[in-house]
N, C-alpha and C positions, 0 to 999 in steps of 0.2 A: 702788634706790629710785625711785619715779616723781617728777617734777619737781613742781613746786609750781604750780598751774592758773593762777596768775596771770602766772606767767612764759612757760607754754605758751601761753595766751591773747594776751599781748603780742606772741610771736614769729609766731604766727597772722595776726595783724593788723599784721606788718610794723613795728612799733613799737619804737622804741629806750626805753630806760628814761627816758630824757630827755623825749622825747616825750608819756609815758605821765605823766610827772611835771607837765607844763605842764598838759596835759589835766585834772588833778586838783589843778591849783594849789598844789603840793606840790614837795620836791627828789626828784632822782634817787637820793640815798642812803636816801630813805624808801622809794621803790619798791625799791631792791636789797634793803632789811630785810625789806618784805613777802615778797620773792620766796624769801628765805632760810629764812624763818619766824622771823628774830629779832623780827618785830614783827607782831602779829595786828591786821588791818584792824577800824576800828571799823563799826557798823552802816551810817553816813552813806557812808564811803569804800566798803564792799563793795556797797552799793546804786549809788554812782557808777560804781565799776568794771564792774558788771553792765550798767550802761546805755550804758557806753562800748563794751563787748564783744558788747552786743545780745542778751543771755542774762537768764534768771529770776535775780534773788538768790539764791532758795533754792538754785538748782543751783549756783551758786558756793560759797556757805557750805558746802553738805554735800562739795562736793569739796576744800575748804581743810579741813573737820572730817576727811576720811580722809587727806590729806596730813598734818596734824599729828598724828593717832593712828600713822601709820606712822613719822612722824619721832621721836615720843616712843619709841616701842617700840626703835627704831635706837639711841636715845641711853642706855636702860636697858639694853640688851644690853652696850652699852662697859663699864657697871658692874658686871656678873655675875662672879663669880669665875672666875678663869682655870683651863685644865684641870689645872694644876700645885697647884691648892688655895689659891692667893693671891687676894685680893680686889681689887675694884675701886681701893682705896688706892694700888696701885702707878701707876696710872694718873694719879691725882693728881699723887703725885709727880714722875712724868715732867713734868708741865704745868709744876710749880713749878721745875724746874731751869732 
């Protein structure tokens, strides 16, 4: 799977998560959540990120949407029945143990 475009841009600009967080006036934990896809950036954060990285907001938005689409497909694939005919419920049971 391709990496999150925010992480790629941050690394291209040689910024640490803490440094990007400082520029956005937020926490490095929030940056981590953005990069893992656990949190979707608001329009204002998206605009600010685009400004920091010197790109158009629509380009960043489109790249993120593609990342989230691929990520969702990856997660959905985990829930598909296993080749032996069992459902994704087995995965849930393993997580709960």
